[in-house]
C-alpha positions in Angstrom: 67.9 26.4 115.0 65.8 28.8 112.8 66.8 26.8 109.7 65.4 23.7 111.3 62.2 25.4 112.4 61.6 26.6 108.8 62.5 23.2 107.3 59.9 21.3 105.2 57.8 19.0 107.5 57.9 15.4 106.3 54.1 15.3 106.0 54.1 18.3 103.6 56.8 16.8 101.4 54.9 13.5 101.1 51.6 15.3 100.4 53.2 17.3 97.6 54.7 14.2 96.1 51.3 12.5 96.1 49.8 15.7 94.5 52.5 15.4 91.8 51.4 11.8 91.0 47.7 12.9 90.8 48.6 15.9 88.7 50.8 14.0 86.2 48.1 11.4 85.8 45.4 14.0 85.6 47.1 15.9 82.7 47.0 12.8 80.6 43.3 12.2 81.3 42.3 15.7 80.5 44.4 15.5 77.3 42.3 12.5 76.4 39.2 14.5 77.0 40.5 17.2 74.7 41.1 14.5 72.0 37.8 12.7 72.2 35.8 15.9 72.2 37.6 17.2 69.1 38.9 20.2 71.0 42.6 19.8 70.1 42.6 23.0 68.1 40.1 24.8 70.4 43.1 27.1 71.0 44.8 27.1 67.6 48.0 28.8 68.7 50.5 28.3 71.4 51.4 29.5 74.0 48.5 31.9 73.4 45.0 30.6 72.9 44.4 32.9 70.0 46.7 35.4 68.4 46.9 38.3 70.8 44.9 36.6 73.6 45.9 34.0 76.2 42.3 33.1 76.9 39.5 32.0 74.6 37.7 34.6 72.6 34.5 34.4 70.4 35.3 32.9 67.1 32.9 32.0 64.3 34.7 28.8 63.3 35.6 27.3 66.7 32.9 26.2 69.1 33.1 27.8 72.6 33.1 24.4 74.2 36.1 23.3 72.3 38.0 26.4 73.2 37.3 26.0 76.9 38.1 22.3 77.0 41.5 22.9 75.4 42.1 26.0 77.6 41.1 24.0 80.7 43.8 21.4 79.9 46.3 24.2 79.6 45.2 25.7 82.9 45.7 22.3 84.5 49.2 22.3 83.0 49.9 25.6 84.8 48.6 24.2 88.1 50.9 21.2 87.6 53.8 23.6 87.2 52.9 25.2 90.6 52.6 21.8 92.3 55.8 20.4 90.8 57.7 23.6 91.5 56.5 23.4 95.1 57.8 19.8 95.2 61.3 21.0 94.3 61.3 23.9 96.7 60.1 21.7 99.5 62.7 19.0 98.8 65.4 21.7 98.8 64.2 22.8 102.2 64.2 19.4 103.8 66.7 19.2 106.6 69.1 17.5 106.6 69.4 17.8 102.8 68.6 14.6 100.9 70.2 14.3 97.4 67.9 11.6 96.0 64.9 13.5 97.1 66.0 16.7 95.5 66.9 14.9 92.3 63.6 13.2 92.0 61.7 16.4 92.8 63.7 18.3 90.2 62.5 15.9 87.5 58.9 17.0 88.1 59.0 20.6 86.9 61.5 19.7 84.2 59.1 17.0 82.9 56.2 19.5 82.9 58.3 21.9 80.8 59.0 19.1 78.4 55.3 18.3 78.2 54.5 21.9 77.5 57.0 22.1 74.7 55.7 18.9 73.1 52.2 20.1 73.5 53.1 23.3 71.7 54.6 21.3 68.8 51.5 19.2 68.7 49.3 22.3 68.2 51.6 23.8 65.7 51.7 20.6 63.6 47.9 20.4 63.6 47.7 17.5 66.0 49.9 15.1 63.9 49.7 11.7 65.5 53.4 11.4 65.7 53.5 14.4 68.1 50.3 13.4 70.0 51.7 10.0 70.9 54.9 11.4 72.5 52.8 14.0 74.3 51.1 11.1 76.2 54.1 8.8 76.5 56.3 11.4 78.2 53.8 11.4 81.1 54.5 7.7 81.8 58.1 8.1 83.2 57.0 11.2 85.1 54.2 9.3 86.9 56.8 6.6 87.7 59.3 9.1 89.0 56.5 10.8 91.0 55.7 7.5 92.7 59.4 7.1 93.5 59.3 10.6 95.0 56.5 9.4 97.3 58.6 6.5 98.4 61.6 8.8 99.0 59.4 11.0 101.2 58.0 8.0 103.1 58.5 7.9 106.9 61.0 5.0 106.6 63.1 6.9 104.0 62.9 10.2 105.9 63.9 8.5 109.2 67.1 7.0 107.6 70.3 9.1 107.5 70.8 11.1 104.2 72.5 9.0 101.5 71.3 5.7 102.9 71.2 3.3 99.9 68.1 1.2 99.1 68.6 -2.6 99.3 66.4 -5.2 97.6 63.6 -6.5 99.9 62.9 -9.4 97.5 65.0 -11.9 95.6 66.8 -10.6 92.6 65.0 -13.0 90.3 61.7 -11.4 91.4 63.0 -7.9 90.7 64.2 -9.1 87.3 60.8 -10.5 86.4 59.2 -7.2 87.5 61.7 -5.3 85.4 60.8 -7.4 82.3 57.1 -6.8 83.0 57.7 -3.1 83.2 59.4 -3.1 79.8 56.4 -5.0 78.4 54.1 -2.5 80.0 55.9 0.3 78.2 55.5 -1.6 74.9 51.8 -2.1 75.7 51.4 1.7 76.2 53.3 2.5 73.0 51.0 0.1 71.0 48.0 1.8 72.6 49.1 5.2 71.3 49.4 3.7 67.8 45.9 2.2 68.1 44.7 5.7 69.1 46.6 7.2 66.1 44.8 5.0 63.7 41.4 5.4 65.5 38.7 8.0 65.0 39.6 10.4 67.8 42.4 12.6 66.5 41.5 15.8 68.5 40.1 17.5 65.4 37.9 16.3 62.5 40.5 17.3 59.9 43.4 15.6 61.6 45.0 12.9 59.4 45.1 9.5 61.0 47.8 6.8 61.0 47.0 4.7 57.9 50.2 2.7 57.3 49.0 -0.2 59.4 45.4 -1.3 59.6 43.6 -0.6 62.9 42.6 -4.2 63.5 46.3 -5.3 63.2 47.4 -2.6 65.8 44.6 -3.5 68.1 45.6 -7.2 67.9 49.2 -6.4 68.7 48.0 -4.2 71.6 45.9 -7.1 73.0 48.8 -9.6 72.7 51.0 -7.3 74.7 48.3 -7.1 77.3 48.2 -10.9 77.6 52.0 -11.0 77.8 51.9 -8.4 80.6 49.3 -10.4 82.5 51.2 -13.6 82.0 54.3 -12.0 83.5 52.2 -10.8 86.5 51.0 -14.3 87.0 54.6 -15.5 87.0 55.4 -12.8 89.6 52.4 -14.0 91.7 53.7 -17.6 91.7 57.1 -16.4 92.7 55.8 -14.1 95.4 54.0 -17.0 97.1 57.1 -19.3 96.8 59.5 -17.0 98.6 59.4 -14.6 101.6 58.5 -11.1 100.6 57.1 -8.1 102.4 53.3 -8.1 102.7 53.2 -4.8 100.8 54.5 -6.5 97.7 51.6 -9.0 97.8 49.0 -6.4 98.4 50.3 -4.1 95.6 50.6 -7.0 93.2 46.9 -7.8 93.7 45.9 -4.3 93.0 48.0 -4.2 89.8 46.5 -7.5 88.6 43.0 -6.3 89.2 43.6 -3.0 87.5 45.2 -4.7 84.5 42.2 -7.1 84.2 39.8 -4.2 84.4 41.8 -2.3 81.8 41.8 -5.2 79.4 38.0 -5.7 79.8 37.4 -2.0 79.2 39.6 -2.0 76.1 37.7 -4.9 74.7 34.3 -3.3 75.4 35.3 0.0 73.9 36.6 -1.7 70.7 33.5 -3.7 70.3 31.3 -0.6 70.8 33.1 1.4 68.2 35.4 3.4 70.6 32.8 5.7 72.3 34.3 8.9 73.8 33.6 8.2 77.4 35.2 4.8 77.4 38.3 6.2 75.7 38.8 8.7 78.5 38.2 6.0 81.1 40.7 3.8 79.3 43.4 6.5 79.5 42.5 6.9 83.2 43.0 3.2 83.6 46.3 3.3 81.8 47.9 6.0 84.0 46.5 4.3 87.1 48.1 1.0 86.0 51.4 2.7 85.5 51.2 4.3 89.0 50.3 0.9 90.5 53.2 -0.8 88.7 55.6 1.9 90.0 54.1 1.5 93.5 54.7 -2.3 93.4 58.3 -1.7 92.2 58.9 0.7 95.0 58.0 -2.0 97.6 60.8 -4.3 96.4 63.5 -2.2 98.0 64.0 -0.7 101.5 66.5 1.6 103.2 69.6 -0.4 104.2 70.1 0.1 107.9 73.4 -1.8 107.9 75.1 0.5 105.4 73.7 3.6 107.1 74.8 2.5 110.6 78.2 3.6 111.9 81.0 1.0 111.8 81.2 -1.1 114.9 84.8 0.2 115.7 83.6 3.8 115.4 80.6 3.1 117.6 82.7 1.4 120.3 85.5 4.0 120.3 83.8 6.5 122.6 83.0 3.8 125.1 86.6 2.5 125.1 87.9 6.1 125.4 85.7 6.6 128.5 87.1 3.5 130.2 90.8 4.5 129.6 
């Protein structure tokens, strides 16, 4: 009885899962702010900010603003450790215990540790582009998994018996097309990091940029992948209106299409204006929001299987038969 009284309330679990989504996306956006303000080496060592000090200290060669922008990003990383750690502890304390919930929650703090390690490598390599790109890209699966954690802590999932499998709520062809679109979205994001690597915002004025491929070529490839992603979403839209699907799928698809259109327009504007700092940060915000929306759409294509989780008919009727004998 006491164990059940101290168990994690479903609302708390869902709230922490949502906080993990926001935190994972937020760390990517603040990382972009660090980059566009040239604050990548505001704290030139890691895990300390300066040798012998965890916090910024006066330095004749490093502006105070750069120090605190970079240090602020590190503080957010610590806050994210707390949030994701709380997710795991809350999932472990859900009663009855739910294996998928615990597994998804465990990926959150583990992912933050991976981000911290890659971030340290990024600082120690002087913000080399081939370390900065993975530092952003590792956030993408973490956002996706955090969205799945929100689904796993939804009222429908928490009401089902532990171990209840998820069954497709849409035709398999539609899920297949969405899977292809998700792969293209990943390629789109990778191409975006390469455009950034060749662009002017390296996090520090002395940071070497990617020069093996011309920036216009990378930007064109990035745009073509955007058109491919939009085309696949259009195909999903036609299919959604041709078959019976949950209303949530239609609503979430509309949100994803609108976000993708806005993201494409913002990318074109920032490129035409010479990649101003504010628009770069907004473009990163749009990217992580688009990933979250794509994961939220994907999560609507499955639902708990009540048939699999229900007791067999023979087992359910056994007590009644026994009572009659």
